[in-house]
C-alpha positions as CSV (number, residue, x, y, z in Angstrom):
1,M,7.8,-11.5,5.9
2,H,7.2,-11.1,2.3
3,A,7.2,-7.9,0.9
4,L,4.4,-6.2,-1.1
5,R,4.3,-4.0,-4.1
6,L,1.9,-1.8,-5.4
7,V,0.2,-2.6,-8.2
8,G,-2.9,0.0,-8.6
9,V,-6.4,0.4,-7.1
10,T,-9.5,-1.7,-8.1
11,D,-11.9,0.0,-10.5
12,D,-13.9,1.0,-8.0
13,G,-11.1,2.5,-6.0
14,T,-12.1,0.6,-3.1
15,R,-8.9,-1.7,-2.5
16,L,-5.2,-1.8,-3.1
17,V,-3.7,-4.0,-5.8
18,L,-0.8,-5.5,-4.5
19,T,1.5,-8.8,-5.3
20,G,4.4,-10.2,-3.9
21,A,5.8,-14.0,-3.5
22,G,4.0,-14.3,-7.0
23,D,0.7,-13.8,-5.2
24,E,-1.8,-11.3,-5.6
25,F,-3.4,-9.2,-2.3
26,V,-6.3,-7.0,-2.1
27,L,-6.2,-4.5,0.6
28,P,-9.9,-2.0,1.9
29,I,-9.0,1.3,1.8
30,D,-10.5,2.1,5.0
31,A,-10.2,4.6,8.0
32,A,-7.9,2.8,9.2
33,L,-5.8,2.3,6.5
34,R,-5.9,6.4,5.8
35,S,-5.1,7.4,9.2
36,A,-2.3,5.2,8.9
37,L,-0.9,6.8,6.1
38,R,-1.7,10.4,7.2
39,S,-0.1,10.0,10.7
40,D,2.7,8.1,8.5
41,A,2.9,11.2,6.2
42,G,4.6,13.6,8.7
43,H,7.3,11.0,9.6
44,H,9.3,10.0,6.2
45,S,12.3,8.0,6.7
46,S,15.1,6.2,4.3
47,H,14.1,2.4,5.1
48,G,14.7,1.7,1.9
49,H,10.3,1.7,1.1
50,S,8.8,3.5,-1.9
51,P,5.1,5.2,-1.7
52,S,5.6,4.9,-5.8
53,A,4.1,2.1,-7.4
54,R,7.2,1.2,-10.4
Protein backbone atom coordinates (compact mmCIF):
# COMPACT_ATOMS: atom_id res chain seq x y z
CA MET A 1 0.00 0.00 0.00
CA HIS A 2 1.31 3.47 -0.89
CA ALA A 3 0.84 6.53 1.29
CA LEU A 4 -0.88 9.47 -0.38
CA ARG A 5 -0.40 13.15 0.41
CA LEU A 6 -3.13 15.76 0.14
CA VAL A 7 -2.17 18.46 -2.34
CA GLY A 8 -5.42 20.43 -2.39
CA VAL A 9 -8.92 20.64 -3.78
CA THR A 10 -9.87 20.96 -7.46
CA ASP A 11 -10.95 24.39 -8.68
CA ASP A 12 -14.59 23.34 -8.71
CA GLY A 13 -14.34 22.06 -5.11
CA THR A 14 -15.68 18.58 -5.89
CA ARG A 15 -12.51 16.49 -5.55
CA LEU A 16 -9.39 16.20 -3.41
CA VAL A 17 -6.07 16.11 -5.25
CA LEU A 18 -3.59 13.57 -3.84
CA THR A 19 -0.07 12.50 -4.80
CA GLY A 20 1.87 9.35 -4.10
CA ALA A 21 4.42 7.06 -5.72
CA GLY A 22 5.03 9.67 -8.42
CA ASP A 23 1.39 9.76 -9.53
CA GLU A 24 -1.48 12.20 -8.99
CA PHE A 25 -4.93 11.05 -7.93
CA VAL A 26 -8.32 12.67 -7.41
CA LEU A 27 -10.86 11.59 -4.83
CA PRO A 28 -14.48 12.71 -5.14
CA ILE A 29 -15.75 14.65 -2.13
CA ASP A 30 -19.00 12.75 -1.76
CA ALA A 31 -21.37 11.71 1.01
CA ALA A 32 -19.28 8.63 1.84
CA LEU A 33 -16.11 10.70 2.35
CA ARG A 34 -17.93 13.32 4.41
CA SER A 35 -19.45 10.61 6.59
CA ALA A 36 -16.08 8.92 7.11
CA LEU A 37 -14.50 12.23 8.09
CA ARG A 38 -17.32 13.07 10.50
CA SER A 39 -17.15 9.70 12.20
CA ASP A 40 -13.36 9.95 12.51
CA ALA A 41 -13.37 13.54 13.83
CA GLY A 42 -14.07 12.41 17.38
CA HIS A 43 -11.52 9.60 17.30
CA HIS A 44 -8.10 11.28 17.07
CA SER A 45 -5.23 8.85 17.11
CA SER A 46 -1.44 9.00 17.15
CA HIS A 47 -0.81 6.83 14.11
CA GLY A 48 1.31 9.52 12.46
CA HIS A 49 -1.41 10.57 10.01
CA SER A 50 -1.71 14.29 9.51
CA PRO A 51 -4.86 15.88 8.12
CA SER A 52 -2.91 18.91 6.89
CA ALA A 53 -1.58 19.23 3.35
CA ARG A 54 1.98 20.39 3.89
